[in-house]
N, C-alpha and C positions, 0 to 999 in steps of 0.2 A: 891189600887185605880189606880196606874199607869197601871197595867196589864189590868184592866177593861176598861180603857180609850183607850188603844192602841191595845191589844190582837194580837200582831204581834211578833212571836218568833224570827224574824230576828232583831228586835229592842229592845225588852224587854223580860226578862226571866219570865216565869210563876212562881210565888212564890211557888206554891204547888209542883213544880218539883225540884227546887233547888235554884232559885234566881240567881242574878248576883250582881256585885259590885254596879252598879247604883240602882238596885232594893232595896238594903239595905242602900242606901244613902252614899255610899263610892266613888262616882264618882262626878266629877265637870265638868262643861262646861266652857271653857275659850276662850279668843280671844286676839288679839293684839290691842293696841291703840297707836296712835302717841303721840308726846309731849304735844299736847293740849287735849288729852283724847278722840280723835275721833277714832272710830273703823276702823281698816283696813279691806280691802276686804278679805273675806274668801270664800270657795266654797259654803257654805250654811249659812242660818241664824240659830239662836238658835233653838234647838230641831227639827231638820229636820230628818225625818225618811226615806229619799230616798237614793238610791245608791250614790248620790253626796256627802253624808256625810261620805263616807269611808275615811280611812286614806290615801289611795293612790289616790290623785286627778288626774283625767284624762282629765280635761278641757283644753282649749286652751289659757287661760289667764296666761301669765308668772308672772304677779304681784301677782295673787292669789296663784300660785304654790310656789312662793318665800315666801310669808307670811305664808303659811301653813307649809312649811319646817322649817322656822325660829321658829314658835311656837312649833312644834313637837320637834325640837332639844333642845330648851330652857327647855321645860317641862321634857324631858328625862334627861337632864343634872342636873335638880333639883330633880331627883329621882321619878318622876311620870311615870306611865305606860300609853302608848297610847293604847286605846282600838281599836281593829281591825276594827270595823265598825263605828267608830265615829271620 
């Protein structure tokens, strides 16, 4: 169903070809929140399939860059893998 909705091999693997971790439900989308539970600024919103969602943020906002780096570092230290294009 995900492939049928997106049909973009840069974002979703075609299940008939091989699939990917997210295609098989093994990926999670996460973000950072502050002490009050408010989401911190990130490069994109949830399920963004544009180049802005790449792990290597190239924007000009240093707050967003810091938040992204903090999240990636925390997830890596916890044993998660950061997907190249997400």
